[in-house]
N, CA, C and O atoms as a printed pandas DataFrame, in Angstrom:
     atom_number atom_name residue_name chain_id  residue_number  x_coord  y_coord  z_coord
0              1         N          MET        A               1   -8.997  -69.097  -61.781
1              2        CA          MET        A               1  -10.317  -69.287  -61.188
2              3         C          MET        A               1  -11.016  -67.937  -61.130
3              4         O          MET        A               1  -10.421  -66.932  -60.741
4              5         N          VAL        A               2  -12.271  -67.925  -61.517
5              6        CA          VAL        A               2  -13.087  -66.711  -61.506
6              7         C          VAL        A               2  -14.263  -66.932  -60.562
7              8         O          VAL        A               2  -14.947  -67.954  -60.621
8              9         N          ILE        A               3  -14.481  -65.956  -59.694
9             10        CA          ILE        A               3  -15.628  -65.974  -58.782
10            11         C          ILE        A               3  -16.562  -64.856  -59.211
11            12         O          ILE        A               3  -16.154  -63.700  -59.318
12            13         N          GLY        A               4  -17.805  -65.203  -59.453
13            14        CA          GLY        A               4  -18.797  -64.211  -59.839
14            15         C          GLY        A               4  -19.799  -64.011  -58.718
15            16         O          GLY        A               4  -20.263  -64.969  -58.100
16            17         N          LEU        A               5  -20.128  -62.740  -58.464
17            18        CA          LEU        A               5  -21.080  -62.410  -57.405
18            19         C          LEU        A               5  -22.138  -61.474  -57.960
19            20         O          LEU        A               5  -21.827  -60.393  -58.461
20            21         N          LEU        A               6  -23.378  -61.895  -57.866
21            22        CA          LEU        A               6  -24.518  -61.074  -58.250
22            23         C          LEU        A               6  -25.268  -60.715  -56.979
23            24         O          LEU        A               6  -25.724  -61.593  -56.246
24            25         N          THR        A               7  -25.393  -59.419  -56.725
25            26        CA          THR        A               7  -26.153  -58.932  -55.579
26            27         C          THR        A               7  -27.411  -58.269  -56.122
27            28         O          THR        A               7  -27.335  -57.354  -56.943
28            29         N          VAL        A               8  -28.568  -58.736  -55.660
29            30        CA          VAL        A               8  -29.852  -58.263  -56.181
30            31         C          VAL        A               8  -30.721  -57.775  -55.029
31            32         O          VAL        A               8  -30.958  -58.498  -54.061
32            33         N          GLU        A               9  -31.193  -56.530  -55.149
33            34        CA          GLU        A               9  -32.154  -56.006  -54.179
34            35         C          GLU        A               9  -33.552  -56.188  -54.760
35            36         O          GLU        A               9  -33.809  -55.846  -55.914
36            37         N          LEU        A              10  -34.442  -56.728  -53.945
37            38        CA          LEU        A              10  -35.791  -57.066  -54.400
38            39         C          LEU        A              10  -36.853  -56.349  -53.578
39            40         O          LEU        A              10  -36.694  -56.125  -52.378
40            41         N          HIS        A              11  -37.935  -55.997  -54.252
41            42        CA          HIS        A              11  -39.137  -55.498  -53.588
42            43         C          HIS        A              11  -40.221  -56.531  -53.823
43            44         O          HIS        A              11  -40.453  -56.954  -54.956
44            45         N          ILE        A              12  -40.884  -56.936  -52.748
45            46        CA          ILE        A              12  -41.921  -57.965  -52.824
46            47         C          ILE        A              12  -43.252  -57.305  -52.465
47            48         O          ILE        A              12  -43.638  -57.298  -51.296
48            49         N          PRO        A              13  -43.959  -56.752  -53.451
49            50        CA          PRO        A              13  -45.151  -55.939  -53.156
50            51         C          PRO        A              13  -46.310  -56.709  -52.539
51            52         O          PRO        A              13  -47.103  -56.128  -51.798
52            53         N          GLU        A              14  -46.426  -57.989  -52.825
53            54        CA          GLU        A              14  -47.552  -58.776  -52.323
54            55         C          GLU        A              14  -47.359  -59.248  -50.880
55            56         O          GLU        A              14  -48.299  -59.744  -50.258
56            57         N          SER        A              15  -46.162  -59.097  -50.356
57            58        CA          SER        A              15  -45.869  -59.592  -49.013
58            59         C          SER        A              15  -46.472  -58.677  -47.954
59            60         O          SER        A              15  -46.288  -57.460  -47.990
60            61         N          ASN        A              16  -47.188  -59.273  -47.019
61            62        CA          ASN        A              16  -47.757  -58.504  -45.914
62            63         C          ASN        A              16  -47.302  -59.045  -44.564
63            64         O          ASN        A              16  -47.824  -58.651  -43.520
64            65         N          SER        A              17  -46.318  -59.956  -44.592
65            66        CA          SER        A              17  -45.755  -60.492  -43.357
66            67         C          SER        A              17  -44.394  -61.106  -43.662
67            68         O          SER        A              17  -44.054  -61.343  -44.821
68            69         N          LEU        A              18  -43.631  -61.358  -42.625
69            70        CA          LEU        A              18  -42.337  -62.011  -42.822
70            71         C          LEU        A              18  -42.515  -63.436  -43.341
71            72         O          LEU        A              18  -41.683  -63.936  -44.098
72            73         N          LYS        A              19  -43.595  -64.079  -42.934
73            74        CA          LYS        A              19  -43.863  -65.440  -43.395
74            75         C          LYS        A              19  -44.098  -65.461  -44.906
75            76         O          LYS        A              19  -43.592  -66.343  -45.599
76            77         N          ALA        A              20  -44.856  -64.502  -45.413
77            78        CA          ALA        A              20  -45.114  -64.414  -46.850
78            79         C          ALA        A              20  -43.820  -64.105  -47.604
79            80         O          ALA        A              20  -43.572  -64.659  -48.675
80            81         N          LYS        A              21  -43.009  -63.228  -47.046
81            82        CA          LYS        A              21  -41.723  -62.900  -47.667
82            83         C          LYS        A              21  -40.829  -64.133  -47.719
83            84         O          LYS        A              21  -40.220  -64.408  -48.752
84            85         N          ARG        A              22  -40.742  -64.878  -46.620
85            86        CA          ARG        A              22  -39.900  -66.070  -46.572
86            87         C          ARG        A              22  -40.316  -67.097  -47.619
87            88         O          ARG        A              22  -39.468  -67.763  -48.213
88            89         N          ARG        A              23  -41.622  -67.223  -47.842
89            90        CA          ARG        A              23  -42.130  -68.171  -48.832
90            91         C          ARG        A              23  -41.625  -67.802  -50.234
91            92         O          ARG        A              23  -41.157  -68.665  -50.976
92            93         N          VAL        A              24  -41.723  -66.527  -50.587
93            94        CA          VAL        A              24  -41.270  -66.055  -51.903
94            95         C          VAL        A              24  -39.762  -66.222  -52.043
95            96         O          VAL        A              24  -39.286  -66.716  -53.065
96            97         N          ILE        A              25  -39.006  -65.816  -51.027
97            98        CA          ILE        A              25  -37.548  -65.862  -51.082
98            99         C          ILE        A              25  -37.049  -67.311  -51.106
99           100         O          ILE        A              25  -36.121  -67.632  -51.848
100          101         N          LYS        A              26  -37.653  -68.179  -50.308
101          102        CA          LYS        A              26  -37.217  -69.580  -50.301
102          103         C          LYS        A              26  -37.440  -70.223  -51.663
103          104         O          LYS        A              26  -36.576  -70.947  -52.158
104          105         N          SER        A              27  -38.583  -69.964  -52.265
105          106        CA          SER        A              27  -38.874  -70.507  -53.584
106          107         C          SER        A              27  -37.872  -69.993  -54.618
107          108         O          SER        A              27  -37.366  -70.764  -55.433
108          109         N          LEU        A              28  -37.592  -68.718  -54.584
109          110        CA          LEU        A              28  -36.643  -68.120  -55.517
110          111         C          LEU        A              28  -35.238  -68.677  -55.324
111          112         O          LEU        A              28  -34.554  -68.991  -56.298
112          113         N          LYS        A              29  -34.807  -68.800  -54.078
113          114        CA          LYS        A              29  -33.477  -69.349  -53.799
114          115         C          LYS        A              29  -33.358  -70.792  -54.293
115          116         O          LYS        A              29  -32.345  -71.162  -54.887
116          117         N          ASP        A              30  -34.375  -71.595  -54.053
117          118        CA          ASP        A              30  -34.350  -72.994  -54.496
118          119         C          ASP        A              30  -34.278  -73.094  -56.019
119          120         O          ASP        A              30  -33.522  -73.904  -56.555
120          121         N          LYS        A              31  -35.060  -72.276  -56.710
121          122        CA          LYS        A              31  -35.053  -72.292  -58.170
122          123         C          LYS        A              31  -33.698  -71.860  -58.726
123          124         O          LYS        A              31  -33.205  -72.452  -59.686
124          125         N          LEU        A              32  -33.094  -70.832  -58.129
125          126        CA          LEU        A              32  -31.785  -70.363  -58.584
126          127         C          LEU        A              32  -30.714  -71.430  -58.354
127          128         O          LEU        A              32  -29.869  -71.659  -59.220
128          129         N          ARG        A              33  -30.747  -72.076  -57.199
129          130        CA          ARG        A              33  -29.769  -73.134  -56.906
130          131         C          ARG        A              33  -29.872  -74.281  -57.914
131          132         O          ARG        A              33  -28.863  -74.770  -58.421
132          133         N          ASN        A              34  -31.093  -74.694  -58.191
133          134        CA          ASN        A              34  -31.304  -75.826  -59.087
134          135         C          ASN        A              34  -30.982  -75.496  -60.540
135          136         O          ASN        A              34  -30.371  -76.306  -61.238
136          137         N          LYS        A              35  -31.383  -74.325  -60.994
137          138        CA          LYS        A              35  -31.228  -73.974  -62.410
138          139         C          LYS        A              35  -29.805  -73.543  -62.754
139          140         O          LYS        A              35  -29.321  -73.849  -63.844
140          141         N          PHE        A              36  -29.122  -72.834  -61.843
141          142        CA          PHE        A              36  -27.817  -72.256  -62.167
142          143         C          PHE        A              36  -26.659  -72.866  -61.383
143          144         O          PHE        A              36  -25.516  -72.440  -61.549
144          145         N          ASN        A              37  -26.928  -73.842  -60.545
145          146        CA          ASN        A              37  -25.885  -74.490  -59.741
146          147         C          ASN        A              37  -25.008  -73.449  -59.047
147          148         O          ASN        A              37  -23.781  -73.497  -59.131
148          149         N          ALA        A              38  -25.649  -72.522  -58.371
149          150        CA          ALA        A              38  -24.958  -71.422  -57.699
150          151         C          ALA        A              38  -25.350  -71.396  -56.226
151          152         O          ALA        A              38  -26.382  -71.938  -55.830
152          153         N          SER        A              39  -24.516  -70.765  -55.439
153          154        CA          SER        A              39  -24.833  -70.557  -54.028
154          155         C          SER        A              39  -25.684  -69.303  -53.909
155          156         O          SER        A              39  -25.397  -68.291  -54.549
156          157         N          VAL        A              40  -26.732  -69.364  -53.090
157          158        CA          VAL        A              40  -27.651  -68.245  -52.936
158          159         C          VAL        A              40  -27.913  -68.030  -51.451
159          160         O          VAL        A              40  -28.142  -68.980  -50.702
160          161         N          ALA        A              41  -27.876  -66.753  -51.035
161          162        CA          ALA        A              41  -28.154  -66.428  -49.636
162          163         C          ALA        A              41  -28.845  -65.070  -49.552
163          164         O          ALA        A              41  -28.563  -64.166  -50.339
164          165         N          GLU        A              42  -29.753  -64.939  -48.587
165          166        CA          GLU        A              42  -30.340  -63.633  -48.290
166          167         C          GLU        A              42  -29.351  -62.917  -47.369
167          168         O          GLU        A              42  -28.999  -63.431  -46.307
168          169         N          ILE        A              43  -28.905  -61.727  -47.783
169          170        CA          ILE        A              43  -27.832  -61.065  -47.039
170          171         C          ILE        A              43  -28.236  -59.763  -46.354
171          172         O          ILE        A              43  -27.446  -59.204  -45.593
172          173         N          ASP        A              44  -29.455  -59.264  -46.609
173          174        CA          ASP        A              44  -29.853  -58.004  -45.980
174          175         C          ASP        A              44  -31.372  -57.916  -45.919
175          176         O          ASP        A              44  -32.078  -58.666  -46.593
176          177         N          HIS        A              45  -31.864  -56.990  -45.102
177          178        CA          HIS        A              45  -33.300  -56.729  -44.925
178          179         C          HIS        A              45  -34.038  -57.949  -44.384
179          180         O          HIS        A              45  -35.137  -58.258  -44.843
180          181         N          HIS        A              46  -33.457  -58.633  -43.432
181          182        CA          HIS        A              46  -34.058  -59.858  -42.887
182          183         C          HIS        A              46  -35.382  -59.612  -42.176
183          184         O          HIS        A              46  -36.246  -60.489  -42.165
184          185         N          ASP        A              47  -35.555  -58.440  -41.585
185          186        CA          ASP        A              47  -36.762  -58.202  -40.799
186          187         C          ASP        A              47  -37.709  -57.190  -41.445
187          188         O          ASP        A              47  -38.564  -56.621  -40.766
188          189         N          LYS        A              48  -37.562  -56.963  -42.749
189          190        CA          LYS        A              48  -38.480  -56.073  -43.471
190          191         C          LYS        A              48  -39.367  -56.919  -44.370
191          192         O          LYS        A              48  -38.886  -57.793  -45.090
192          193         N          TRP        A              49  -40.650  -56.653  -44.323
193          194        CA          TRP        A              49  -41.642  -57.489  -44.995
194          195         C          TRP        A              49  -41.523  -57.502  -46.508
195          196         O          TRP        A              49  -41.706  -58.548  -47.131
196          197         N          GLN        A              50  -41.220  -56.358  -47.111
197          198        CA          GLN        A              50  -41.284  -56.275  -48.565
198          199         C          GLN        A              50  -39.926  -56.084  -49.236
199          200         O          GLN        A              50  -39.869  -55.872  -50.447
200          201         N          LEU        A              51  -38.841  -56.153  -48.482
201          202        CA          LEU        A              51  -37.505  -55.967  -49.055
202          203         C          LEU        A              51  -36.628  -57.185  -48.788
203          204         O          LEU        A              51  -36.736  -57.831  -47.746
204          205         N          ALA        A              52  -35.761  -57.484  -49.746
205          206        CA          ALA        A              52  -34.787  -58.560  -49.577
206          207         C          ALA        A              52  -33.583  -58.261  -50.455
207          208         O          ALA        A              52  -33.712  -57.648  -51.515
208          209         N          THR        A              53  -32.426  -58.692  -50.012
209          210        CA          THR        A              53  -31.226  -58.622  -50.827
210          211         C          THR        A              53  -30.636  -60.018  -50.893
211          212         O          THR        A              53  -30.351  -60.638  -49.868
212          213         N          LEU        A              54  -30.455  -60.507  -52.124
213          214        CA          LEU        A              54  -29.885  -61.829  -52.343
214          215         C          LEU        A              54  -28.494  -61.709  -52.935
215          216         O          LEU        A              54  -28.213  -60.806  -53.723
216          217         N          ALA        A              55  -27.631  -62.628  -52.545
217          218        CA          ALA        A              55  -26.308  -62.760  -53.150
218          219         C          ALA        A              55  -26.260  -64.115  -53.838
219          220         O          ALA        A              55  -26.548  -65.144  -53.227
220          221         N          ILE        A              56  -25.893  -64.106  -55.119
221          222        CA          ILE        A              56  -25.760  -65.333  -55.900
222          223         C          ILE        A              56  -24.303  -65.431  -56.313
223          224         O          ILE        A              56  -23.763  -64.512  -56.929
224          225         N          CYS        A              57  -23.668  -66.543  -55.975
225          226        CA          CYS        A              57  -22.241  -66.706  -56.225
226          227         C          CYS        A              57  -22.004  -67.964  -57.052
227          228         O          CYS        A              57  -22.601  -69.013  -56.807
228          229         N          ALA        A              58  -21.109  -67.832  -58.049
229          230        CA          ALA        A              58  -20.748  -68.978  -58.886
230          231         C          ALA        A              58  -19.246  -68.938  -59.149
231          232         O          ALA        A              58  -18.640  -67.867  -59.168
232          233         N          VAL        A              59  -18.652  -70.110  -59.352
233          234        CA          VAL        A              59  -17.207  -70.231  -59.568
234          235         C          VAL        A              59  -16.959  -71.039  -60.838
235          236         O          VAL        A              59  -17.631  -72.037  -61.097
236          237         N          SER        A              60  -15.983  -70.590  -61.622
237          238        CA          SER        A              60  -15.603  -71.300  -62.840
238          239         C          SER        A              60  -14.190  -70.868  -63.228
239          240         O          SER        A              60  -13.613  -69.973  -62.610
240          241         N          ASN        A              61  -13.648  -71.503  -64.241
241          242        CA          ASN        A              61  -12.354  -71.065  -64.748
242          243         C          ASN        A              61  -12.521  -70.189  -65.984
243          244         O          ASN        A              61  -11.527  -69.778  -66.584
244          245         N          ASP        A              62  -13.774  -69.894  -66.380
245          246        CA          ASP        A              62  -14.066  -69.108  -67.573
246          247         C          ASP        A              62  -14.846  -67.849  -67.201
247          248         O          ASP        A              62  -15.987  -67.934  -66.744
248          249         N          LYS        A              63  -14.235  -66.691  -67.394
249          250        CA          LYS        A              63  -14.847  -65.410  -67.038
250          251         C          LYS        A              63  -16.123  -65.144  -67.851
251          252         O          LYS        A              63  -17.115  -64.653  -67.312
252          253         N          VAL        A              64  -16.092  -65.468  -69.134
253          254        CA          VAL        A              64  -17.250  -65.243  -70.009
254          255         C          VAL        A              64  -18.430  -66.102  -69.562
255          256         O          VAL        A              64  -19.573  -65.644  -69.568
256          257         N          TYR        A              65  -18.153  -67.350  -69.173
257          258        CA          TYR        A              65  -19.212  -68.248  -68.710
258          259         C          TYR        A              65  -19.878  -67.701  -67.447
259          260         O          TYR        A              65  -21.105  -67.678  -67.347
260          261         N          ILE        A              66  -19.072  -67.264  -66.491
261          262        CA          ILE        A              66  -19.621  -66.745  -65.223
262          263         C          ILE        A              66  -20.449  -65.497  -65.472
263          264         O          ILE        A              66  -21.544  -65.359  -64.925
264          265         N          ASP        A              67  -19.938  -64.587  -66.290
265          266        CA          ASP        A              67  -20.673  -63.358  -66.590
266          267         C          ASP        A              67  -22.015  -63.692  -67.247
267          268         O          ASP        A              67  -23.040  -63.114  -66.887
268          269         N          GLY        A              68  -22.013  -64.610  -68.198
269          270        CA          GLY        A              68  -23.249  -65.021  -68.860
270          271         C          GLY        A              68  -24.225  -65.696  -67.910
271          272         O          GLY        A              68  -25.428  -65.438  -67.956
272          273         N          ALA        A              69  -23.704  -66.559  -67.052
273          274        CA          ALA        A              69  -24.566  -67.275  -66.099
274          275         C          ALA        A              69  -25.230  -66.307  -65.125
275          276         O          ALA        A              69  -26.416  -66.444  -64.826
276          277         N          LEU        A              70  -24.474  -65.331  -64.628
277          278        CA          LEU        A              70  -25.046  -64.374  -63.680
278          279         C          LEU        A              70  -26.058  -63.462  -64.362
279          280         O          LEU        A              70  -27.063  -63.095  -63.754
280          281         N          ASN        A              71  -25.810  -63.091  -65.611
281          282        CA          ASN        A              71  -26.795  -62.297  -66.344
282          283         C          ASN        A              71  -28.062  -63.097  -66.621
283          284         O          ASN        A              71  -29.164  -62.550  -66.571
284          285         N          LYS        A              72  -27.915  -64.379  -66.911
285          286        CA          LYS        A              72  -29.090  -65.244  -67.097
286          287         C          LYS        A              72  -29.865  -65.379  -65.785
287          288         O          LYS        A              72  -31.096  -65.384  -65.792
288          289         N          ALA        A              73  -29.156  -65.488  -64.667
289          290        CA          ALA        A              73  -29.816  -65.563  -63.361
290          291         C          ALA        A              73  -30.584  -64.271  -63.079
291          292         O          ALA        A              73  -31.699  -64.314  -62.559
292          293         N          LEU        A              74  -29.998  -63.134  -63.415
293          294        CA          LEU        A              74  -30.670  -61.849  -63.231
294          295         C          LEU        A              74  -31.942  -61.786  -64.078
295          296         O          LEU        A              74  -32.988  -61.361  -63.588
296          297         N          ASN        A              75  -31.863  -62.199  -65.330
297          298        CA          ASN        A              75  -33.044  -62.219  -66.195
298          299         C          ASN        A              75  -34.100  -63.182  -65.665
299          300         O          ASN        A              75  -35.295  -62.895  -65.737
300          301         N          PHE        A              76  -33.667  -64.320  -65.134
301          302        CA          PHE        A              76  -34.568  -65.309  -64.557
302          303         C          PHE        A              76  -35.334  -64.706  -63.385
303          304         O          PHE        A              76  -36.546  -64.890  -63.272
304          305         N          ILE        A              77  -34.631  -63.989  -62.515
305          306        CA          ILE        A              77  -35.281  -63.339  -61.370
306          307         C          ILE        A              77  -36.290  -62.309  -61.862
307          308         O          ILE        A              77  -37.393  -62.211  -61.323
308          309         N          GLY        A              78  -35.915  -61.539  -62.885
309          310        CA          GLY        A              78  -36.806  -60.511  -63.414
310          311         C          GLY        A              78  -38.073  -61.061  -64.047
311          312         O          GLY        A              78  -39.113  -60.403  -64.033
312          313         N          GLU        A              79  -37.993  -62.267  -64.602
313          314        CA          GLU        A              79  -39.158  -62.879  -65.243
314          315         C          GLU        A              79  -40.143  -63.478  -64.244
315          316         O          GLU        A              79  -41.325  -63.626  -64.554
316          317         N          LEU        A              80  -39.677  -63.817  -63.072
317          318        CA          LEU        A              80  -40.555  -64.423  -62.079
318          319         C          LEU        A              80  -41.480  -63.383  -61.464
319          320         O          LEU        A              80  -41.078  -62.245  -61.221
320          321         N          SER        A              81  -42.704  -63.779  -61.219
321          322        CA          SER        A              81  -43.626  -62.874  -60.544
322          323         C          SER        A              81  -43.436  -63.016  -59.038
323          324         O          SER        A              81  -42.983  -64.052  -58.549
324          325         N          GLY        A              82  -43.783  -61.982  -58.328
325          326        CA          GLY        A              82  -43.683  -62.033  -56.880
326          327         C          GLY        A              82  -42.582  -61.167  -56.314
327          328         O          GLY        A              82  -42.622  -60.816  -55.135
328          329         N          ALA        A              83  -41.581  -60.808  -57.136
329          330        CA          ALA        A              83  -40.484  -59.973  -56.661
330          331         C          ALA        A              83  -39.994  -59.080  -57.802
331          332         O          ALA        A              83  -39.768  -59.552  -58.916
332          333         N          ASP        A              84  -39.836  -57.805  -57.517
333          334        CA          ASP        A              84  -39.357  -56.841  -58.501
334          335         C          ASP        A              84  -37.914  -56.458  -58.165
335          336         O          ASP        A              84  -37.590  -56.215  -57.002
336          337         N          ILE        A              85  -37.061  -56.405  -59.169
337          338        CA          ILE        A              85  -35.664  -56.010  -58.978
338          339         C          ILE        A              85  -35.603  -54.489  -58.865
339          340         O          ILE        A              85  -36.062  -53.780  -59.761
340          341         N          THR        A              86  -35.039  -53.990  -57.769
341          342        CA          THR        A              86  -34.868  -52.550  -57.604
342          343         C          THR        A              86  -33.432  -52.117  -57.872
343          344         O          THR        A              86  -33.191  -50.970  -58.248
344          345         N          ASP        A              87  -32.478  -53.022  -57.684
345          346        CA          ASP        A              87  -31.069  -52.706  -57.942
346          347         C          ASP        A              87  -30.303  -54.016  -58.026
347          348         O          ASP        A              87  -30.718  -55.029  -57.463
348          349         N          TYR        A              88  -29.169  -53.985  -58.744
349          350        CA          TYR        A              88  -28.318  -55.171  -58.821
350          351         C          TYR        A              88  -26.888  -54.748  -59.107
351          352         O          TYR        A              88  -26.627  -53.638  -59.568
352          353         N          GLN        A              89  -25.978  -55.654  -58.824
353          354        CA          GLN        A              89  -24.564  -55.427  -59.090
354          355         C          GLN        A              89  -23.906  -56.773  -59.391
355          356         O          GLN        A              89  -24.120  -57.748  -58.671
356          357         N          ILE        A              90  -23.113  -56.821  -60.449
357          358        CA          ILE        A              90  -22.359  -58.025  -60.803
358          359         C          ILE        A              90  -20.881  -57.721  -60.628
359          360         O          ILE        A              90  -20.368  -56.732  -61.151
360          361         N          GLU        A              91  -20.206  -58.589  -59.884
361          362        CA          GLU        A              91  -18.771  -58.458  -59.672
362          363         C          GLU        A              91  -18.090  -59.758  -60.092
363          364         O          GLU        A              91  -18.564  -60.849  -59.774
364          365         N          LEU        A              92  -16.990  -59.633  -60.799
365          366        CA          LEU        A              92  -16.171  -60.785  -61.158
366          367         C          LEU        A              92  -14.836  -60.637  -60.457
367          368         O          LEU        A              92  -14.130  -59.650  -60.665
368          369         N          LEU        A              93  -14.488  -61.598  -59.635
369          370        CA          LEU        A              93  -13.258  -61.525  -58.843
370          371         C          LEU        A              93  -12.258  -62.554  -59.321
371          372         O          LEU        A              93  -11.158  -62.647  -58.776
């Protein structure tokens, strides 16, 4: 069994309140869950208007599949408007 974890730090330049940030993050989390069948959670910067850190986790018995899926999720996040990737890390456990 392989567990893949993608941690992504995001900057949300258009956000001017926590409510605006929550709207962007909720939409992104829902899209990631639906498209990649992965668990998604905001894990840091809960009270900062323009920063967020997301953790995306997926499980499979194929290491290559998990690595590819997490890289596709990273590219998907990068293509969406509303949030810029400032840092990321992929771990396979």
